[in-house]
C-alpha positions in Angstrom: 0.0 0.0 0.0 1.0 3.6 -0.5 1.2 5.9 2.5 -1.1 8.8 2.9 1.7 11.2 2.1 2.5 9.3 -1.1 -1.2 9.3 -2.0 -1.4 13.1 -1.6 1.7 13.5 -3.7 0.1 11.3 -6.4 -3.1 13.4 -6.2 -1.1 16.6 -6.8 0.7 15.0 -9.7 -2.7 14.1 -11.1 -3.9 17.7 -10.9 -0.8 18.9 -12.6 -1.2 16.3 -15.4 -4.9 17.4 -15.8 -4.0 21.1 -16.0 -1.3 20.5 -18.6 -3.7 19.0 -21.0 -6.6 21.3 -20.3 -5.8 23.9 -22.9 -6.6 21.5 -25.7 -9.7 20.1 -24.1 -12.5 22.2 -25.6 -11.2 22.0 -29.1 -10.6 18.2 -28.9 -14.0 17.5 -27.3 -15.7 19.6 -29.9 -14.1 17.5 -32.7 -15.1 14.3 -31.0 -18.7 15.6 -30.5 -19.1 16.6 -34.1 -18.0 13.1 -35.3 -20.4 11.4 -32.9 -23.3 13.6 -33.8 -22.8 12.6 -37.4 -23.0 9.0 -36.5 -26.1 9.6 -34.4 -27.8 11.6 -37.1 -27.2 8.8 -39.6 -28.8 6.3 -37.3 -31.8 8.5 -36.6 -32.4 9.0 -40.3 -32.5 5.3 -40.7 -35.5 5.1 -38.3 -36.1 3.6 -34.9 -38.6 1.1 -33.6 -41.3 2.7 -31.4 -43.4 0.9 -28.8 -44.7 1.5 -25.3 -42.6 0.9 -23.3 -39.5 0.8 -25.4 -37.4 -0.9 -22.7 -39.3 -4.2 -23.3 -40.1 -3.8 -27.0 -37.8 -5.6 -29.5 -35.9 -3.5 -32.0 -37.8 -3.3 -35.3 -35.3 -5.0 -37.5 -35.1 -8.4 -39.3 -34.1 -11.1 -36.9 -30.7 -12.7 -37.1 -32.1 -16.1 -36.4 -34.1 -16.0 -39.6 -31.1 -15.8 -41.9 -31.1 -18.6 -44.5 -27.9 -20.2 -43.2 -29.7 -21.0 -39.9 -32.5 -22.9 -41.7 -32.1 -26.4 -42.9 -30.0 -28.5 -42.7 -28.3 -26.5 -40.0 -31.4 -26.3 -37.8 -31.9 -30.1 -37.8 -28.2 -30.8 -37.2 -28.1 -28.5 -34.2 -31.4 -29.6 -32.7 -29.8 -31.8 -30.0 -26.7 -30.9 -28.0 -25.2 -30.7 -24.6 -27.0 -27.4 -24.1 -27.7 -27.7 -20.4 -24.7 -25.8 -19.3 -25.3 -26.0 -15.5 -25.3 -29.8 -15.3 -22.5 -32.3 -15.2 -24.1 -33.7 -18.3 -27.4 -33.2 -20.0 -28.9 -33.0 -23.5 -31.8 -30.9 -24.8 -33.4 -29.7 -27.9 -33.1 -26.2 -29.2 -36.8 -25.6 -28.9 -39.1 -23.6 -26.6 -40.6 -26.6 -24.8 -37.8 -29.1 -25.2 -37.1 -32.7 -24.6 -34.5 -32.8 -21.8 -32.2 -35.5 -20.5 -29.7 -35.6 -17.7 -27.3 -37.7 -15.7 -27.3 -38.2 -11.9 -25.0 -40.4 -9.8 -24.3 -41.2 -6.2 -22.5 -43.6 -3.9 -25.2 -46.1 -2.6 -23.0 -47.2 0.3 -22.0 -43.8 1.7 -24.0 -43.8 4.9 -22.1 -40.8 6.3 -23.4 -38.7 3.4 -26.4 -40.5 2.1 -28.0 -39.3 -1.1 -25.2 -36.9 -2.0 -26.5 -36.7 -5.6 -24.4 -35.3 -8.4 -26.5 -33.5 -11.0 -26.0 -29.7 -11.2 -22.3 -28.8 -11.6 -21.4 -27.4 -8.2 -18.0 -26.4 -6.7 -19.3 -27.7 -3.4 -19.3 -31.2 -4.7 -15.5 -30.9 -4.8 -14.9 -33.2 -7.8 -11.2 -33.9 -8.4 -11.7 -32.8 -12.0 -14.4 -32.7 -14.6 -14.7 -31.2 -18.1 -14.7 -31.8 -21.7 -11.5 -33.2 -23.2 -12.9 -32.9 -26.7 -16.0 -31.4 -28.2 -16.6 -30.2 -31.7 -19.8 -28.3 -31.0 -21.9 -30.3 -33.3 -21.7 -34.1 -33.3 -19.1 -35.3 -30.9 -17.8 -34.8 -27.3 -16.0 -36.7 -24.6 -16.0 -35.7 -21.0 -14.2 -37.0 -17.9 -15.8 -36.8 -14.4 -13.6 -37.8 -11.5 -15.4 -37.9 -8.2 -13.7 -39.5 -5.2 -13.3 -43.2 -6.0 -15.3 -42.9 -9.2 -14.3 -42.0 -12.8 -17.1 -41.6 -15.3 -16.3 -41.0 -19.0 -19.2 -39.6 -21.0 -19.0 -39.7 -24.7 -21.7 -38.1 -26.9 -22.2 -39.0 -30.6 -24.9 -37.5 -32.8 -26.2 -38.9 -36.1 -28.5 -36.1 -37.3 -28.6 -37.3 -40.9 -29.0 -41.0 -40.3 -31.0 -42.6 -43.0 -34.6 -43.2 -42.0 -34.4 -41.1 -38.8 -36.8 -38.4 -37.9 -36.1 -34.7 -37.4 -32.8 -34.0 -35.6 -31.8 -37.6 -36.1 -30.4 -40.1 -33.5 -27.8 -39.8 -30.8 -26.0 -42.0 -28.3 -24.2 -41.5 -25.0 -21.6 -44.0 -23.8 -21.2 -44.0 -20.0 -18.0 -45.8 -18.9 -17.7 -46.1 -15.1 -14.4 -47.2 -13.5 -12.4 -46.7 -10.4 -10.7 -43.3 -10.2 -6.9 -43.3 -10.2 -7.0 -43.1 -6.4 -9.3 -46.1 -6.0 -7.5 -48.0 -8.8 -4.2 -47.6 -6.9 -5.9 -48.9 -3.7 -7.2 -51.9 -5.6 -3.7 -52.6 -7.1 -2.1 -52.3 -3.6 -4.7 -54.8 -2.3 -3.9 -57.2 -5.1 -0.2 -56.9 -4.4 -0.9 -58.0 -0.9 -3.0 -61.0 -2.1 -6.2 -59.4 -0.9 -9.4 -58.8 -2.7 -9.9 -55.2 -3.8 -12.2 -53.0 -1.8 -15.7 -53.2 -3.1 -17.0 -50.0 -4.8 -20.5 -49.7 -6.0 -22.0 -46.9 -8.0 -25.6 -45.8 -8.8 -26.1 -44.1 -12.2 -29.4 -42.5 -13.0 -30.6 -41.1 -16.4 -33.8 -39.2 -16.9 -35.8 -37.8 -19.7 -38.4 -35.0 -19.4 -40.9 -33.7 -22.0 -40.8 -29.9 -21.5 -44.4 -29.5 -22.7 -45.2 -30.8 -19.2 -49.0 -31.2 -18.8 -49.4 -31.4 -22.5 -47.1 -34.4 -22.8 -46.9 -38.0 -21.7 -44.9 -41.1 -22.6 -44.4 -44.7 -21.9 -41.8 -45.9 -19.3 -40.6 -49.3 -18.1 -43.5 -51.5 -17.0 -44.6 -50.7 -13.4 -44.0 -53.0 -10.5 -40.7 -54.8 -11.3 -37.1 -54.1 -11.9 -35.5 -55.5 -15.1 -32.1 -57.0 -15.6 -30.2 -55.1 -18.2 -29.0 -58.2 -20.1 -28.6 -57.2 -23.8 -30.6 -54.0 -23.4 -33.9 -52.6 -22.4 -36.3 -49.8 -23.6 -36.4 -47.1 -21.0 -39.0 -44.7 -22.4 -40.8 -43.8 -25.6 -43.1 -41.0 -26.6 -44.1 -38.6 -29.3 -42.9 -35.0 -29.8 -43.4 -32.7 -32.7 -40.0 -31.2 -32.2 -38.4 -34.5 -33.3 -40.9 -35.2 -36.0 -43.0 -37.7 -34.1 -42.2 -40.9 -32.3 -39.0 -41.4 -30.3 -37.5 -44.0 -28.0 -34.6 -44.2 -25.5 -32.8 -47.5 -25.0 -30.1 -48.6 -22.6 -27.6 -51.4 -23.5 -24.4 -52.8 -22.1 -21.3 -51.6 -24.0 -18.1 -53.4 -25.0 -15.8 -54.5 -23.6 -18.4 -56.7 -21.8 -18.3 -56.4 -18.1 -20.4 -58.8 -16.0 -21.4 -56.0 -13.7 -22.9 -54.1 -16.6 -25.1 -56.9 -18.0 -26.1 -58.1 -14.5 -27.2 -54.7 -13.3 -30.9 -54.4 -12.7 -32.7 -51.3 -13.8 -35.0 -49.5 -11.3 -37.3 -46.8 -12.6 -39.7 -44.0 -11.9 -42.4 -42.2 -13.9 -43.9 -38.9 -12.7 -45.7 -35.9 -14.0 -44.3 -32.4 -13.5 -46.8 -29.7 -14.0 -44.9 -26.4 -13.9 -41.7 -25.1 -15.5 -40.5 -24.1 -12.0 -40.3 -27.8 -11.2 -37.5 -28.4 -13.7 -34.7 -27.1 -11.5 -36.0 -29.4 -8.7 -35.5 -32.7 -10.6 -32.7 -33.7 -8.2 -35.0 -33.2 -5.3 -37.7 -35.1 -7.0 -35.3 -38.0 -7.5 -34.0 -37.8 -4.0 -37.5 -38.0 -2.6 -38.2 -41.0 -4.8 -35.1 -42.8 -3.6 -36.2 -42.2 0.0 -39.5 -43.9 -0.8 -37.6 -46.7 -2.4 -35.4 -47.0 0.7 -38.4 -47.6 2.9 -40.0 -50.1 0.6 -36.8 -52.0 -0.2 -35.6 -52.4 3.4 -32.6 -50.2 3.4 -31.5 -49.6 -0.2 -31.6 -46.2 -2.0 -33.4 -47.3 -5.1 -36.2 -45.9 -7.3 -39.5 -47.4 -6.3 -40.5 -48.9 -9.7 -43.6 -46.8 -9.9 -45.1 -45.0 -12.9 -47.7 -42.3 -12.7 -50.3 -41.9 -15.4 -49.7 -39.7 -17.2 -45.9 -39.3 -16.9 -43.7 -36.7 -18.5 -40.6 -37.5 -16.5 -39.0 -40.9 -16.6 -35.9 -42.0 -14.7 -33.9 -45.2 -14.7 -31.3 -46.3 -12.1 -28.5 -48.8 -12.4 -26.6 -49.9 -9.3 -23.5 -52.0 -9.9 -20.1 -52.9 -8.6 -17.1 -51.3 -10.3 -14.6 -53.8 -11.7 -11.2 -53.9 -10.1 -9.8 -53.2 -13.5 -11.4 -51.7 -16.6 -14.9 -50.1 -16.8 -18.5 -51.0 -16.7 -19.9 -49.3 -19.8 -23.4 -48.6 -21.0 -24.9 -47.1 -24.2 -27.9 -44.9 -24.1 -29.4 -44.5 -27.6 -32.1 -42.0 -28.5 -33.9 -42.8 -31.8 -36.4 -40.9 -33.7 -38.8 -43.0 -35.8 -37.8 -46.1 -33.8 -39.9 -48.5 -35.8 -39.4 -49.7 -39.3 -36.7 -51.5 -41.3 -34.1 -48.7 -40.8 -34.4 -48.6 -37.0 -32.4 -51.8 -36.4 -29.3 -50.9 -38.4 -29.4 -47.3 -36.9 -29.5 -48.8 -33.4 -26.5 -51.1 -34.2 -24.5 -48.1 -35.6 -25.0 -46.2 -32.4 -24.3 -49.0 -29.9 -21.8 -51.7 -29.2 -19.0 -52.2 -31.7 -20.7 -49.8 -34.1 -20.5 -47.0 -31.6 -17.0 -47.9 -30.7 -15.9 -47.5 -34.3 -17.8 -44.3 -34.7 -16.2 -42.8 -31.6 -12.7 -43.7 -32.9 -13.5 -42.0 -36.2 -14.9 -38.8 -34.6 -12.0 -38.7 -32.1 -9.4 -38.8 -34.9 -11.3 -36.2 -36.9 -11.3 -33.8 -33.9 -7.6 -34.2 -33.3 -6.8 -33.6 -36.9 -9.0 -30.6 -37.1 -7.7 -29.1 -33.8 -4.1 -29.5 -34.8 -4.7 -27.9 -38.2 -6.7 -25.0 -36.7 -4.5 -24.3 -33.7 -0.9 -25.5 -34.4 1.3 -25.3 -31.3 5.0 -25.4 -32.1 7.2 -27.2 -29.5 9.6 -24.3 -29.6 6.9 -22.0 -28.3 6.1 -24.0 -25.2 7.2 -22.6 -21.9 9.9 -24.6 -20.0 7.4 -25.5 -17.3 4.9 -26.9 -19.8 6.1 -29.0 -22.7 4.3 -29.0 -26.0 2.2 -32.0 -25.2 0.9 -30.5 -21.9 0.2 -27.2 -23.6 -1.6 -29.0 -26.4 -3.8 -31.0 -24.0 -4.7 -27.8 -22.0 -5.5 -25.9 -25.2 -7.7 -28.7 -26.6 -9.5 -28.9 -23.3 -10.0 -25.1 -23.2 -11.6 -25.0 -26.6 -13.7 -28.1 -25.9 -15.0 -26.8 -22.6 -15.9 -23.4 -24.2 -17.8 -25.3 -27.0 -19.2 -28.0 -24.7 -20.5 -25.4 -22.2 -22.6 -23.6 -24.7 -26.2 -23.5 -23.6 -29.6 -22.9 -25.1 -32.0 -20.9 -23.0 -35.6 -19.7 -23.4 -37.3 -17.2 -21.1 -37.8 -13.6 -20.1 -35.4 -11.2 -18.4 -36.7 -9.1 -15.6 -36.3 -5.4 -16.5 -36.5 -2.3 -14.2 -38.7 0.3 -15.9 -38.0 3.9 -14.9 -40.8 6.1 -13.5 -42.4 8.2 -16.3 -45.5 10.3 -16.7 -46.7 9.8 -13.2 -46.2 6.0 -13.4 -43.9 4.6 -10.7 -40.9 2.5 -11.4 -41.6 -1.1 -11.9 -40.0 -4.5 -12.5 -41.6 -6.2 -15.5 -40.8 -9.3 -17.7 -39.1 -8.7 -21.0 -40.4 -10.4 -24.1 -39.8 -14.1 -24.3 -36.7 -14.9 -26.2 -34.2 -17.7 -26.9 -30.4 -17.4 -26.5 -27.7 -19.7 -27.8 -24.5 -18.7 -26.1 -21.3 -19.7 -24.5 -21.2 -19.6 -20.7 -18.3 -18.6 -18.5 -18.5 -21.4 -15.9 -20.7 -24.4 -15.6 -20.4 -24.4 -11.8 -20.8 -20.7 -11.1 -22.0 -18.8 -14.1 -24.0 -21.2 -16.3 -25.7 -18.4 -18.3 -24.9 -15.7 -20.8 -22.9 -12.6 -20.0 -22.6 -9.9 -22.6 -19.1 -8.7 -22.1 -17.7 -12.2 -21.7 -19.3 -13.2 -25.0 -17.1 -11.0 -27.1 -14.0 -12.9 -25.8 -15.7 -16.2 -26.2 -16.4 -15.5 -29.9 -12.8 -14.6 -30.7 -12.0 -18.3 -30.1 -15.2 -19.9 -31.4 -15.1 -18.0 -34.7 -11.7 -19.6 -35.4 -13.1 -23.0 -34.8 -16.5 -22.9 -36.3 -17.5 -19.5 -37.9 -21.1 -20.6 -38.4 -21.6 -21.5 -34.8 -20.1 -18.2 -33.8 -22.4 -16.2 -36.1 -25.4 -18.2 -34.7 -24.4 -17.3 -31.1 -23.7 -13.6 -31.9 -26.9 -13.4 -33.8 -28.9 -14.6 -30.9 -27.3 -11.9 -28.7 -28.1 -9.2 -31.3 -31.7 -10.3 -31.4 -32.0 -9.3 -27.7 -31.7 -5.6 -28.7 -34.7 -3.6 -27.5 -36.2 -0.6 -29.3 -33.8 1.7 -27.6 -30.7 -0.3 -28.6 -30.0 -1.8 -25.2 -29.0 -5.4 -24.5 -29.4 -6.7 -20.9 -25.9 -7.5 -19.7 -26.7 -10.7 -17.9 -29.1 -13.2 -19.5 -31.1 -15.2 -16.9 -33.6 -17.0 -19.1 -35.7 -19.9 -17.9 -36.3 -21.5 -14.6 -33.1 -23.5 -14.5 -31.0 -20.3 -15.0 -33.0 -18.2 -12.6 -32.8 -20.8 -9.9 -29.0 -20.3 -9.6 -28.9 -16.5 -9.5 -29.2 -14.5 -6.2 -32.3 -12.3 -6.3 -30.4 -9.0 -6.2 -28.7 -9.8 -9.5 -31.8 -10.9 -11.5 -33.3 -7.5 -12.4 -31.6 -5.8 -15.4 -31.5 -2.0 -15.7 -31.9 -0.3 -19.1 -29.5 2.5 -18.2 -26.7 0.1 -17.4 -24.2 -0.9 -20.1 -21.5 -3.6 -20.4 -18.3 -3.4 -22.5 -19.2 -3.8 -26.2 -16.7 -6.6 -26.5 -18.6 -8.2 -29.4 -17.0 -5.6 -31.6 -13.8 -7.5 -31.4 -15.0 -10.7 -33.1 -17.2 -8.6 -35.4 -14.2 -6.6 -36.6 -12.2 -9.8 -37.0 -15.0 -11.2 -39.2 -15.1 -8.0 -41.3 -11.3 -8.1 -41.7 -11.4 -11.8 -42.7 -13.9 -11.1 -45.4 -11.9 -8.2 -46.8 -8.7 -10.4 -46.8 -10.6 -13.2 -48.5 -10.1 -15.7 -45.7 -13.5 -17.3 -46.3 -12.5 -18.3 -49.8 -15.2 -16.4 -51.7 -17.7 -19.3 -51.7 -20.8 -20.0 -49.7 -19.1 -19.3 -46.4 -18.1 -15.9 -47.6 -21.6 -15.1 -48.8 -23.1 -16.3 -45.5 -20.7 -14.0 -43.5 -21.4 -11.0 -45.7 -25.1 -11.6 -45.5 -24.8 -11.9 -41.7 -23.0 -8.6 -41.4 -25.6 -6.9 -43.6 -28.4 -8.2 -41.4 -26.5 -7.2 -38.3 -25.7 -3.6 -39.4 -28.9 -1.8 -38.3 -28.8 -3.6 -35.0 -25.2 -2.6 -34.5 -26.0 1.0 -35.4 -28.8 1.0 -32.8 -26.5 -0.5 -30.1 -23.7 2.0 -30.8 -26.2 4.9 -30.7 -27.6 3.7 -27.4 -24.0 3.8 -25.9 -23.6 7.4 -27.2 -26.9 8.5 -25.7 -26.8 6.8 -22.3 -23.1 6.5 -21.4 -21.8 9.9 -22.5 -19.6 11.6 -20.0 -19.8 15.2 -18.7 -17.6 16.5 -21.5 -18.3 15.7 -25.2 -16.2 12.8 -26.3 -15.9 11.4 -22.8 -17.8 8.4 -21.3 -19.0 7.2 -18.0 -20.1 3.8 -16.7 -23.5 4.1 -14.9 -24.7 2.0 -12.0 -22.3 3.0 -9.2 -23.8 3.5 -5.8 -23.3 7.1 -4.8 -24.6 6.8 -1.2 -23.2 3.6 0.3 -20.6 3.7 3.0 -20.4 -0.1 3.1 -17.9 -0.4 0.2 -14.2 0.7 0.3 -14.6 1.8 -3.4 -18.1 1.5 -4.8 -18.2 -1.2 -7.5 -18.6 -0.6 -11.2 -20.3 -3.8 -12.2 -21.3 -2.4 -15.6 -17.6 -2.0 -16.6 -17.1 -5.8 -16.2 -14.2 -5.0 -13.8 -16.5 -5.0 -10.7 -14.3 -3.8 -7.8 -11.5 -2.3 -9.8 -10.9 1.0 -8.0 -12.4 4.1 -9.6 -13.1 7.5 -8.1 -13.7 7.0 -4.5 -16.9 9.1 -4.6 -19.1 8.2 -7.6 -20.7 11.2 -9.4 -22.0 12.3 -12.8 -18.6 14.1 -13.3 -16.7 10.9 -13.7 -14.8 10.1 -16.9 -13.8 6.4 -17.5 -10.8 5.8 -19.8 -11.7 2.2 -20.5 -15.1 3.1 -21.8 -13.7 5.9 -24.0 -11.3 3.3 -25.5 -14.1 0.8 -26.0 -16.0 3.4 -27.9 -13.0 4.4 -30.0 -12.5 0.7 -30.8 -16.2 0.2 -31.5 -16.2 3.2 -33.9 -13.2 1.8 -35.8 -14.9 -1.6 -35.9 -18.2 -0.1 -37.2 -16.3 1.5 -40.0 -14.8 -1.8 -41.0 -18.0 -3.7 -40.6 -19.9 -1.2 -42.6 -17.5 -1.5 -45.5 -17.7 -5.4 -45.4 -21.5 -5.3 -45.0 -22.1 -3.0 -47.9 -23.5 -0.3 -45.7 -24.0 3.3 -47.2 -20.6 4.8 -47.6 -21.6 8.0 -45.7 -22.4 6.0 -42.6 -19.2 4.0 -42.7 -17.3 7.3 -43.1 -19.1 8.8 -40.1 -17.9 5.9 -37.9 -14.3 6.3 -39.3 -14.4 10.0 -38.3 -15.7 9.1 -34.8 -12.9 6.6 -34.5 -10.3 9.2 -35.5 -11.7 11.7 -33.1 -12.2 9.5 -30.0 -8.9 7.6 -30.5 -6.8 10.6 -31.2 -3.8 10.8 -28.8 -4.3 14.5 -28.0 -7.9 13.7 -27.0 -6.9 10.7 -24.8 -4.2 12.8 -23.2 -6.5 15.8 -22.6 -9.1 13.7 -20.8 -7.1 11.0 -19.1 -3.3 11.4 -19.1 -1.2 12.2 -16.1 2.0 13.8 -17.4 4.0 13.3 -14.2 3.6 9.5 -14.1 2.8 8.9 -17.8 -0.2 6.9 -16.8 -3.7 7.0 -18.3 -6.3 7.4 -15.6 -10.0 7.8 -14.8 -11.2 11.2 -13.7 -13.6 11.9 -10.8 -14.1 13.0 -7.2 -11.5 11.1 -5.3 -9.5 10.7 -2.2 -7.0 8.1 -1.2 -7.7 8.6 2.5 -10.4 5.9 2.9 -10.5 2.8 5.0 -13.0 0.1 6.0 -13.3 0.2 9.8 -15.4 -1.8 12.2 -18.2 0.1 14.0 -20.4 -1.2 16.8 -24.1 -0.6 16.2 -27.2 -1.5 18.1 -29.8 -3.5 16.2 -33.5 -3.9 16.9 -34.0 -5.6 20.2 -30.9 -4.0 21.7 -28.4 -6.5 20.2 -25.0 -5.1 19.3 -23.3 -6.0 16.1 -20.2 -5.1 14.3 -20.5 -3.4 10.9 -17.6 -2.4 8.6 -18.2 1.1 7.2 -16.0 3.3 5.1 -14.3 6.2 6.8 -13.1 9.2 4.8 -10.2 11.0 6.5 -9.8 13.7 3.8 -12.5 15.1 1.5 -12.5 14.1 -2.1 -11.4 16.5 -4.8 -11.8 16.4 -8.6 -8.7 14.7 -10.0 -7.2 11.9 -12.1 -7.6 8.7 -10.1 -4.1 7.5 -9.1 -4.7 3.8 -9.5 -2.6 1.9 -12.1 -3.9 -1.4 -13.5 -5.8 -2.9 -16.3 -8.0 0.2 -16.9 -4.8 2.3 -17.4 -3.7 0.0 -20.2 -6.8 0.4 -22.3 -5.2 2.9 -24.8 -2.5 0.2 -25.4 -5.0 -2.7 -25.3 -7.2 -1.2 -27.9 -4.2 -0.3 -30.0 -5.0 3.4 -30.0 -1.4 4.7 -29.4 0.6 5.6 -32.5 3.6 3.2 -32.9 6.1 6.0 -32.7 4.6 7.9 -29.8 6.5 8.3 -26.5 3.3 7.4 -24.7 3.5 3.8 -26.2 7.0 3.4 -25.0 6.0 4.5 -21.5 3.0 2.1 -21.4 5.3 -0.8 -22.2 7.7 0.4 -19.5 4.9 0.5 -16.9 3.5 -2.9 -18.1 6.8 -4.7 -17.6 7.5 -3.1 -14.2 7.4 -5.8 -11.4 6.3 -3.1 -9.0 3.3 -2.5 -11.2 1.7 -5.3 -13.2 4.4 -7.7 -14.3 4.6 -11.2 -12.8 6.1 -14.5 -14.0 2.6 -15.8 -14.7 0.9 -12.9 -16.4 -0.1 -9.3 -15.8 -1.8 -8.6 -12.5 -5.0 -6.5 -12.5 -3.9 -3.8 -10.1 -0.4 -2.5 -9.4 1.3 -3.8 -6.3 2.0 -0.2 -5.2 -1.7 0.7 -5.4 -3.4 1.8 -2.2 -6.2 -0.7 -2.8 -4.1 -3.6 -4.0 -5.6 -6.8 -2.6 -7.9 -4.8 -0.3 -11.4 -6.2 0.5 -14.2 -4.1 -0.8 -16.6 -4.9 2.0 -16.5 -7.1 5.1 -17.8 -10.0 2.9 -16.3 -9.2 -0.5 -12.7 -10.3 -1.0 -10.6 -8.6 -3.7 -11.6 -9.6 -7.2 -10.0 -7.3 -9.8 -7.4 -5.9 -7.3 -4.3 -7.8 -8.2 -5.4 -11.2 -9.6 -4.4 -12.3 -13.1 -7.2 -12.4 -15.6 -6.7 -14.2 -18.9 -9.0 -12.0 -21.1 -7.0 -8.8 -20.4 -3.7 -10.6 -20.7 -4.9 -11.9 -24.1 -5.7 -8.3 -25.2 -2.2 -7.3 -24.0 -0.6 -10.1 -26.1 -2.7 -9.1 -29.1 -1.6 -5.4 -28.7 2.1 -6.2 -28.1 2.1 -8.5 -31.1 0.7 -5.7 -33.2 3.2 -3.1 -32.0 6.1 -5.6 -32.3 5.4 -5.8 -36.1 4.7 -2.1 -36.6 7.7 0.0 -37.6 8.7 2.3 -34.8 11.1 2.9 -32.0 9.2 0.6 -29.6 8.9 -2.5 -31.8 11.8 -4.3 -30.1 10.5 -3.6 -26.6 7.0 -4.6 -27.5 8.3 -7.9 -29.0 10.4 -8.7 -26.0 7.5 -8.0 -23.6 5.2 -10.1 -25.9 7.5 -13.1 -25.9 8.0 -13.1 -22.1 4.4 -12.4 -21.3 3.2 -15.2 -23.6 5.6 -17.8 -22.2 4.7 -17.0 -18.6 1.0 -16.9 -19.2 0.5 -20.0 -21.3 3.1 -21.9 -19.3 1.3 -21.2 -16.0 -2.1 -22.0 -17.4 -1.0 -25.4 -18.8 0.9 -26.2 -15.6 -2.1 -25.3 -13.4 -4.5 -27.4 -15.6 -2.1 -30.3 -15.5 -1.8 -30.1 -11.7 -5.4 -29.2 -10.7 -7.5 -30.6 -13.5 -9.1 -27.2 -14.1 -8.9 -23.9 -15.9 -9.7 -21.1 -13.4 -11.5 -17.8 -13.4 -8.4 -16.0 -12.2 -4.8 -16.7 -11.1 -2.8 -15.7 -8.1 -0.2 -13.0 -8.9 2.2 -14.5 -6.4 2.5 -18.3 -7.1 0.3 -18.5 -10.2 -2.3 -20.8 -8.6 -5.8 -21.0 -9.8 -8.4 -18.9 -7.9 -12.2 -18.5 -7.6 -14.7 -20.3 -9.8 -13.7 -23.5 -11.7 -13.9 -24.9 -14.2 -13.9 -21.4 -15.8 -13.6 -22.0 -19.5 -15.1 -18.8 -20.8 -12.4 -16.2 -21.6 -9.8 -18.4 -19.8 -10.1 -20.5 -22.9 -8.3 -17.8 -24.8 -5.3 -19.9 -23.8 -6.0 -21.8 -27.1 -5.5 -18.7 -29.1 -2.4 -17.5 -27.2 -0.8 -20.9 -27.4 -1.3 -20.9 -31.2 -0.3 -17.2 -31.4 -3.6 -16.4 -33.1 -4.6 -12.8 -32.7 
């Protein structure tokens, strides 16, 4: 921490830096304002959607989802997938009232923790590791789940175009249950002593639910008796228009044959769920059924072999002993049109030896495609992570990003402002679908706007069409004002996992427009001819053309609602101006949460990162407009806005401190703050300790003397001229170990910051106050790579910083993945260990691009 004296000196330096640039301020702001007004005028002339109230009215523009490329055969191929992001494993259809399936398992002999069911991905379950090892996003994926003494391999294979199949085709899941490395070692040790291995039993449950609920019913196993698996059994069958009619789900033992698998007896349950709100409670429903079975079976946690009429939820349970060596394997096969001459050959192709061969084929295809798309040279691997380890981590990063994509349907809750005598109110948005990546299956299994731009940088390299589909779904969320809710909590399963205070979305609150990064990359790829000029090129250009009016509306919304106190400046909204419970009130809308801003939020703030985002967005819009065939005048207006907002004199006038060479926020600030315990009397006379912020010196208008990720944004967005002294200074600051440099990546806040690693409240540990985050490190690599190749006096320094930063970052990520089994939300700036939520394979998956040096 800095001392109070040092803080005051820094504040004085800030004021000096501000006054030195002030003479140019009015002129530069006027130029920026003129350029922005031109952009706004062009959008207004294009027309806006109107509707009462506009906050919950969709933008009047053709929908992205309706583009021809997302019709057939794409729609049928993508009907089924591992789209239930919040589960360890589940399948669903991409429809409003879907067919849903899911996996549950537990230890039937654990009487110390009975019925500890695994279903929703939860950090509290403390699995040794889980995640996708390979996933192509369309037809194939393999996942490993290691839980105590159990290891479960889940392999998904789809056959959407199988001859004779119904809509969406058939699919299979192979479940291979074995002893975990820990349990296998114990069994081997017992064998070495001439003793039998410890017995380990496992209960696996699989369920299927028809999301039409009371409008649906299907057949389940015959009531009243369990059934030996033998060569296979029919679990459930029904009829659903989304799959073109009849369907069936079968369970069969899989090779290599294990006696435990064939001898396992299937127990079952059939129930009717009547409300969508019951769907997140499936684990509780199953738990209650197992308790009923426990009572009727004299001490065994088994399903009760009861089927309600009608049923729309069917579950089957297999309890078996794990072999001392090898695995007990089962094939679950879902078939559309399960009757007729073609059904038998289709079943054979997706089970037993046929499925084994298909898995091997898909596995080899994934490996060849991955290595061709993201080549990793051995010479580029860090000393602590050889090329094989880095390749494994990179493949897992991509696979988890793709395998964690979800499909959600529902309504956001929106805070309407008071108007015309009507009070403020929370109302549902229009019902919408969202196909999106998710940051973390265990902690954030839903869509986040600013995360998604980073996700799509990777996804568009792997599968451009999937990327366009996901980004199109996001753009379809634009309302009539041009606003996109920053957090998407759609449907009962998503809402059940979000604290109530974070559910409501505010139409005045933004989020970084990170989608402009992959959108600009798409436009550039088109202009370079990377798509080859064929159907893919036509699809990308048509997509950008359809997106253009939506992007104009989004950009205009930012300019109207996030403008700062001076033309050409910007301010994040949503900070709490009255609280004394936070050391530095959070700026959740910036995406950087507790990163320190002005100590006293006010309308006079200017945020350098948002200015840089808008400069980058302006530049991206000019490039997108050219690629999309937009009117030349509009594209030129955005180019003018980019030149004005990103001009170095403009950046310096608003945000540069001459004494330190740092770019900083501006606002009402004091360094003399602290969280201090106070004793207060609650109702009833009880005393309690509350931590409140004390302010020892009043705030003054100044540049905020906190150096970290926000300070780097002029560099990160590549706004600094290659020959400018300011670029050289930013590289010096970046590589300073007293500031952001560590052997494992760039920390988020300088070590010499007064708020470095400080808690923000009694209950909130530091989040963006020193930890290493991969998304910003990727932006730094991208920028340094750019400046290393740009002629200028700082190219060599940029290249050296790039090479050292990349080696440290990817080496640590690969080493931590190898050691812990996970990619993490953030990393410790001391030892490099993983921190916070895991697996976190949203923007941490940018490891794949950094390892392949793909920027």
